[in-house]
Structure formats: C-alpha cells, structure tokens
C-alpha positions as CSV (number, residue, x, y, z in Angstrom):
1,M,24.6,-16.8,-16.1
2,N,26.8,-15.6,-13.2
3,E,25.8,-15.8,-9.6
4,L,24.9,-12.1,-9.2
5,T,22.8,-12.0,-12.3
6,S,21.0,-15.1,-11.1
7,D,20.4,-13.6,-7.7
8,L,19.0,-10.4,-9.3
9,N,16.6,-12.3,-11.5
10,N,15.4,-14.5,-8.7
11,M,14.9,-11.6,-6.4
12,M,12.8,-9.8,-9.1
13,Q,10.6,-12.9,-9.3
14,C,10.2,-12.7,-5.5
15,L,9.0,-9.1,-5.8
16,L,6.5,-10.1,-8.5
17,L,5.2,-12.8,-6.2
18,A,5.1,-10.4,-3.2
19,S,3.1,-7.8,-5.1
20,Q,0.2,-10.3,-5.5
21,G,-0.6,-9.8,-1.8
22,Q,-1.2,-6.0,-2.3
23,G,-4.5,-5.1,-0.6
24,Y,-4.8,-8.3,1.5
25,V,-1.9,-8.5,3.9
26,S,-1.8,-5.2,5.7
27,P,-0.5,-4.4,8.3
28,N,2.0,-7.1,7.3
29,P,4.6,-6.5,4.6
30,L,4.5,-7.8,1.0
31,V,6.7,-10.9,0.9
32,G,7.5,-13.4,-1.9
33,A,9.8,-16.4,-1.6
34,M,11.4,-18.9,-4.0
35,I,13.5,-22.1,-3.5
36,V,16.0,-22.6,-6.3
37,Y,17.9,-25.9,-6.8
38,K,20.8,-25.6,-9.3
39,G,19.1,-22.9,-11.3
40,E,15.7,-24.6,-11.2
41,M,12.8,-23.2,-9.2
42,I,11.3,-26.0,-7.1
43,G,9.1,-23.9,-4.8
44,A,7.5,-20.5,-4.7
45,G,5.0,-18.7,-2.6
46,Y,3.9,-15.3,-1.2
47,H,2.0,-14.0,1.8
48,Q,-1.6,-14.0,0.7
49,Q,-3.7,-12.9,3.6
50,Y,-3.1,-11.2,6.9
51,G,-3.2,-13.8,9.7
52,N,-2.4,-16.7,7.3
53,A,0.8,-18.4,6.4
54,H,3.8,-16.3,5.5
55,A,5.6,-16.4,2.2
56,E,8.3,-18.8,3.4
57,V,5.7,-21.3,4.6
58,N,3.7,-21.2,1.4
59,C,7.0,-21.6,-0.6
60,M,8.1,-24.6,1.4
61,E,4.7,-26.3,1.1
62,S,4.7,-25.8,-2.6
63,V,7.7,-28.1,-3.2
64,Q,6.5,-31.3,-4.8
65,P,7.3,-34.5,-2.9
66,N,9.8,-35.7,-5.5
67,H,11.8,-32.4,-4.9
68,V,11.7,-32.3,-1.0
69,D,15.1,-34.0,-0.7
70,K,16.6,-31.2,-2.8
71,I,15.7,-28.4,-0.4
72,K,18.8,-28.8,1.8
73,D,21.0,-28.2,-1.2
74,S,18.9,-25.3,-2.6
75,V,18.9,-21.5,-2.1
76,L,16.0,-19.7,-0.6
77,Y,15.2,-16.2,-2.0
78,V,13.0,-13.8,0.0
79,N,12.6,-10.1,-0.5
80,L,12.3,-9.3,3.2
81,E,14.2,-10.7,6.2
82,P,12.4,-13.7,7.6
83,C,10.6,-13.1,10.9
84,N,12.0,-14.3,14.2
85,H,9.1,-13.8,16.6
86,H,5.7,-15.3,17.4
87,G,2.8,-13.2,16.0
88,K,-0.2,-14.6,14.2
89,T,2.1,-17.4,13.0
90,P,5.3,-19.1,14.2
91,P,8.8,-17.6,13.3
92,C,9.8,-18.3,9.7
93,T,13.4,-18.7,10.8
94,D,12.5,-21.9,12.7
95,L,11.0,-23.4,9.5
96,I,14.0,-22.4,7.4
97,I,16.5,-23.9,9.9
98,K,14.4,-27.1,10.1
99,S,14.4,-27.4,6.3
100,G,18.2,-27.9,6.3
101,I,18.6,-25.2,3.6
102,K,22.2,-23.8,3.6
103,K,21.9,-20.4,1.9
104,V,19.3,-17.6,2.1
105,V,19.4,-14.5,-0.2
106,I,17.5,-11.5,1.3
107,G,16.5,-8.3,-0.5
108,S,16.1,-6.1,2.6
109,R,16.2,-6.2,6.3
110,D,12.8,-5.9,8.1
111,P,12.5,-2.4,9.7
112,N,10.1,-3.8,12.4
113,I,11.9,-3.5,15.8
114,L,10.7,-7.1,16.5
115,V,12.8,-8.4,13.6
116,N,15.4,-5.9,12.2
117,G,18.4,-8.1,12.0
118,S,17.5,-10.7,14.6
119,G,16.1,-13.1,11.9
120,I,19.3,-12.9,10.0
121,E,21.4,-13.4,13.1
122,K,19.5,-16.5,14.1
123,L,19.9,-18.0,10.6
124,K,23.7,-17.2,10.7
125,E,24.0,-18.8,14.1
126,A,22.4,-22.0,12.6
127,G,25.2,-22.0,10.0
128,I,23.2,-20.7,7.1
129,E,25.0,-18.5,4.6
130,I,23.3,-15.1,4.2
131,V,23.5,-12.8,1.2
132,E,21.9,-9.4,1.8
133,N,20.7,-6.3,-0.1
134,I,19.9,-7.9,-3.4
135,L,17.7,-5.3,-5.3
136,H,17.6,-3.5,-1.9
137,E,16.0,-0.3,-3.3
138,H,13.4,-2.2,-5.3
139,C,12.5,-4.2,-2.2
140,Q,12.0,-1.0,-0.2
141,A,9.9,0.5,-3.0
142,V,7.5,-2.5,-3.1
143,N,7.1,-2.3,0.6
144,R,7.2,1.5,0.9
145,R,3.9,1.5,2.9
146,F,5.4,-0.9,5.4
147,F,8.7,0.9,5.7
148,T,7.0,4.3,6.1
149,Y,4.7,2.9,8.8
150,Q,7.6,1.3,10.7
151,Q,10.2,4.1,10.4
152,K,8.1,7.2,10.2
153,K,5.4,6.0,12.6
154,R,2.5,7.0,10.3
155,P,0.6,5.6,7.4
156,Y,1.8,6.0,3.8
157,I,-0.2,8.8,2.2
158,I,-1.2,9.0,-1.4
159,L,-2.9,12.1,-2.9
160,K,-5.2,11.6,-5.9
161,W,-7.4,13.9,-8.0
162,A,-8.6,14.4,-11.6
163,E,-8.3,17.7,-13.4
164,T,-9.1,19.0,-16.9
165,A,-6.4,19.9,-19.4
166,D,-6.6,23.5,-18.3
167,G,-6.3,22.7,-14.6
168,F,-9.8,22.6,-13.2
169,V,-11.5,20.0,-10.9
170,A,-15.0,21.3,-10.8
171,N,-17.3,23.8,-12.4
172,E,-17.0,27.5,-11.4
173,D,-19.8,27.1,-8.8
174,K,-17.9,24.0,-7.4
175,S,-20.6,21.6,-8.7
176,T,-19.7,18.2,-10.0
177,L,-17.7,17.9,-13.2
178,S,-17.2,14.6,-15.1
179,I,-13.5,14.6,-15.9
180,S,-11.9,11.1,-16.2
181,E,-13.1,8.3,-18.5
182,D,-13.6,4.6,-18.0
183,A,-10.0,3.4,-18.2
184,A,-8.8,5.8,-15.6
185,N,-11.8,5.3,-13.4
186,K,-11.2,1.5,-13.3
187,M,-7.5,2.2,-12.5
188,N,-8.7,4.5,-9.6
189,H,-10.7,1.6,-8.2
190,T,-7.7,-0.7,-8.4
191,W,-5.8,1.9,-6.4
192,R,-8.5,2.1,-3.7
193,S,-8.4,-1.7,-3.3
194,Q,-4.6,-1.5,-2.7
195,E,-4.8,0.8,0.3
196,D,-6.3,0.3,3.8
197,A,-8.5,3.5,3.7
198,I,-9.7,6.3,1.5
199,L,-10.2,9.8,2.9
200,V,-12.4,12.6,1.6
201,G,-13.8,15.9,3.0
202,F,-17.2,17.2,3.8
203,N,-17.9,19.0,0.5
204,T,-16.9,16.0,-1.6
205,V,-19.5,13.9,0.2
206,R,-22.1,16.6,0.3
207,I,-21.8,17.6,-3.4
208,D,-20.7,14.4,-5.2
209,N,-22.3,11.8,-2.9
210,P,-19.6,9.2,-3.7
211,Q,-19.7,5.5,-2.8
212,L,-15.9,5.3,-2.2
213,N,-15.8,1.6,-3.0
214,V,-14.2,-0.6,-5.7
215,R,-17.3,-1.6,-7.7
216,H,-15.3,-1.5,-11.0
217,V,-12.9,-4.2,-9.9
218,A,-13.1,-7.5,-8.0
219,A,-11.3,-6.6,-4.8
220,R,-11.8,-5.6,-1.2
221,N,-13.2,-2.1,-0.3
222,P,-11.1,0.3,1.7
223,V,-12.3,1.8,5.0
224,R,-14.1,5.1,4.2
225,I,-12.8,8.1,6.2
226,I,-15.0,11.2,6.0
227,W,-13.6,14.5,7.5
228,D,-16.8,16.2,8.6
229,A,-15.5,18.6,11.3
230,E,-18.9,19.9,12.3
231,N,-20.8,16.6,11.8
232,K,-23.2,18.2,9.4
233,L,-23.5,15.6,6.7
234,P,-27.1,14.5,5.9
235,N,-27.7,10.8,6.6
236,D,-28.9,10.1,3.1
237,R,-25.4,10.2,1.7
238,N,-24.0,6.9,0.3
239,V,-21.2,6.8,2.9
240,F,-23.9,5.9,5.4
241,D,-25.2,2.9,3.4
242,G,-23.6,0.4,5.8
243,T,-21.9,-1.6,3.1
244,Q,-18.3,-1.0,4.3
245,A,-16.5,0.2,7.4
246,T,-16.7,4.0,7.7
247,I,-15.1,6.5,10.1
248,I,-16.6,10.0,10.5
249,I,-13.9,12.4,11.7
250,N,-15.5,15.2,13.6
251,S,-15.2,17.5,16.6
252,Q,-18.6,16.8,18.1
253,I,-19.4,13.2,19.0
254,E,-18.0,9.7,19.5
255,K,-20.3,6.8,18.8
256,I,-20.6,3.5,16.8
257,E,-23.6,2.5,14.8
258,K,-23.1,-0.9,13.0
259,S,-20.3,-0.4,10.5
260,T,-19.9,3.4,11.1
261,A,-17.8,5.0,13.8
262,W,-17.8,8.7,14.7
263,V,-14.4,9.7,16.1
264,K,-13.5,13.1,17.7
265,L,-10.3,14.5,16.1
266,N,-9.3,18.0,15.3
267,S,-6.4,18.1,12.9
268,I,-4.5,16.2,10.2
269,E,-1.9,15.2,12.7
270,E,-4.5,13.7,15.1
271,I,-6.1,11.8,12.2
272,I,-2.8,10.4,11.1
273,F,-1.8,9.4,14.6
274,Y,-5.2,7.7,15.1
275,L,-4.9,5.7,11.9
276,Y,-1.3,4.7,12.8
277,E,-2.5,3.5,16.2
278,H,-5.2,1.5,14.5
279,K,-2.7,-0.2,12.2
280,T,-3.6,1.6,9.0
281,L,-0.6,1.1,6.8
282,S,-1.8,3.5,4.1
283,F,-4.6,5.6,2.8
284,I,-5.5,7.5,-0.3
285,V,-6.8,11.1,-0.2
286,E,-9.5,11.8,-2.8
287,G,-11.0,14.8,-1.3
288,G,-11.4,18.2,-3.0
289,P,-8.7,20.8,-3.3
290,K,-9.3,22.2,0.2
291,T,-8.8,18.8,1.9
292,I,-5.8,17.8,-0.3
293,Q,-4.2,21.3,0.2
294,Q,-4.1,20.7,3.9
295,F,-2.0,17.6,3.5
296,I,0.3,19.4,1.0
297,D,0.7,22.4,3.4
298,A,1.6,20.0,6.2
299,N,4.0,18.2,3.9
300,L,2.2,15.0,5.0
301,W,2.1,13.0,1.8
302,D,4.3,10.5,0.0
303,E,3.1,10.2,-3.6
304,A,0.5,11.9,-5.8
305,R,-1.4,10.6,-8.8
306,I,-3.1,13.1,-11.0
307,I,-5.5,12.0,-13.7
308,K,-5.2,14.6,-16.5
309,S,-8.1,14.8,-19.0
310,N,-7.8,16.1,-22.5
311,K,-10.9,18.2,-21.9
312,N,-10.8,22.0,-21.6
313,I,-13.6,23.9,-19.9
314,G,-12.2,27.4,-20.0
315,K,-13.1,28.3,-16.4
316,G,-13.9,26.5,-13.2
317,Y,-12.6,25.6,-9.7
318,A,-8.8,25.3,-9.9
319,A,-7.0,22.1,-9.0
320,T,-4.5,21.9,-6.1
321,Q,-0.8,22.6,-6.8
322,L,1.8,20.3,-5.5
323,S,5.0,21.5,-3.7
324,N,8.2,19.8,-2.7
325,Y,7.8,17.1,-5.4
326,T,9.6,15.2,-8.1
327,F,7.8,14.0,-11.2
328,L,8.2,10.3,-11.8
329,Y,6.4,9.3,-15.0
330,D,3.1,9.4,-17.0
331,D,0.8,6.6,-18.0
332,P,-1.8,7.1,-20.8
333,K,-5.2,5.6,-20.1
334,G,-7.5,6.1,-23.0
335,N,-8.0,9.8,-23.5
336,D,-6.6,10.5,-20.0
337,T,-3.1,10.6,-18.8
338,I,-2.1,9.6,-15.2
339,L,0.8,11.7,-13.8
340,Y,2.8,10.2,-11.0
341,Y,4.8,12.3,-8.5
342,K,6.7,11.7,-5.2
343,N,7.3,13.9,-2.2
344,N,11.0,14.8,-2.2
345,N,11.2,13.5,1.4
346,N,10.1,10.1,0.3
347,M,13.2,7.8,0.3
348,Y,11.5,4.7,-1.0
349,L,10.5,5.8,-4.6
C-alpha cells in the first residue's frame, strides 16, 4: 500500500470516528484522530461531548502503556486542524508537540478565526511535518454544519417533510394525514437527535400537537422552536409539557417559564440571527408547507429530506416544491423512500 492510499484510508477512519460525536459536541466540530505506527493503529479517539476532551486528547490517552514509546515515531491523523487556543480545554497543539510526534496528516483547516491556520503554523514551527487536504471535501461534508456556521454566520438549515406518492401532505381540509411508516419515522427521530433544534409553525402545533422529541431512539432531544407569531397557541399543546427546552417565537411578549422561553422576533432572518447568536449550529424545519415555503423563498436552506410514501390519496393539501436544488440520492425505508436534495448554493455536499 503506497503512502497516499494509506493516508486516504486512515483519514476515512478518522471521519468515521468523528461522526460518532454527531448530536453531542455542538457548537464544536466533529473530530476524529488516530495514531499510526508503521501501518499499525496504536491509538484512536473522537470528540465525544461539548466541553470535554478533544479528539487528539482522547486519542493520545487511548495508547496502551507498551506503545507509548512508539508515539514519537508515529503519524497522527486528524480530520480537522488541531486547535491552538484556550477554550473549554487547553490547545491540542501543545499536547501534540509535547508527545514528540513528528508528522501530522490533516483533512481540512479549521474555518474558525481563532484557529484557521494558526494550529498548523505552530506545529510547523515545532518542526513537525504537516500533510494537508487529505479527503478535504469529505472532511468539509462531515462538518458542513460547523463550516456553514463559521463561514456563513448562520446555522445549517435542513428542510424535512413527508408527502404521499401523489404529492400531498395533509387532507383537503388540512387535517392530519398519516403518511410515513415506522422505519422512516425512526429515521426522522435520528435526524432530530443530530441537530441542535427543530422548528415548526403555528398550524403544525395547533393541528397535529406533536411532541417534537426523539422518543423512538436513545438520544438527546433538540430544542423545540415554535413560530407562533401572534402567540395564540393553547397551553394544552405538547410543546408546553416542560420536558425539553422550548422557544416560542412571537411578536407579542418576552418571558421565561421553566424550560420555555418566549422571544420577540418578526422574520426568518431575525430567527436565524438569534439562533446564530445563541450558538445553534443547525436546525431542522418540520413545519407545514407555509413555514417551509418561507425558507425556500428566502433561499435560506442547505439540504432537504423528503419522505415519499407509496400511498395515493387523490386529493389533499399540496406539498411544498423545492427550487434552486440538486437531487442527491434516494434511500428506501420499508414502503417509503427518502429523497435527499441540496441547495445549489451549498458548497459542502
């Protein structure tokens, strides 16, 4: 196996490690790290929880005592540039330099202005050989939420809805329609667990009374964001059950009651800026066609996931239509099919 092939394979393993932190490390990026000695992996780790040790620390600490003396002659692989600043934890560059390791292979530079090349420069100044841009596009895709947040100064936005085979999302009178089946529903709850927040509109809560949690999977719940402009939702809706953090976006009042906050905002742009300011790396929009259409019209979305049923109902309330998009792929789930799309302005997918 030549050196480039080895680097590619090892970086792919770093990305697989990094992905295990999805849903737990925001607003930090997903990072995996490996130490390889003469083709043998002697250490591996990933960033597991926001505020806890970074991938490089976990990787170093995983090396068994009988292999510690090999570190200085090994190669460190990491999908994102090591940090060079004090945050919740010390700089990873200091740990790498102290280890005596002589070569570091990096997938992508960190777009965070606090890092962005400074980590690499510090390692080079310490005499460490640096190889950059291994699986660069894959590294950006895995961390597309982080890159969007840092470079576009807004959260990463995912649109999601379910529709019948003939393109309807509700009955003709807009009443609830059961569309997707168990396999797709479980996948949807996994998606929710991977994002910081979930946003729906007034009518979705009024009519469907959703819980907006991840009860079908063992994972953390997202923050619930309800766009209720006139603050008219009855307090018997599930979103007021106090079981998870909830934000009610409205134009009437500002207050906090236990786990629920009412925030005065008047537009998509204001909502997005508010979430950015509060370190929300990503959110998924599961509202009805009216809510989703506003994000499409404003061209403020990054990817879309449509659960397509095999059911036909003949007539009903029509689904939203995407614009400025590229189809990515489809994924059968039982009798449903999930269709994945990206916004043409998204450079990370």
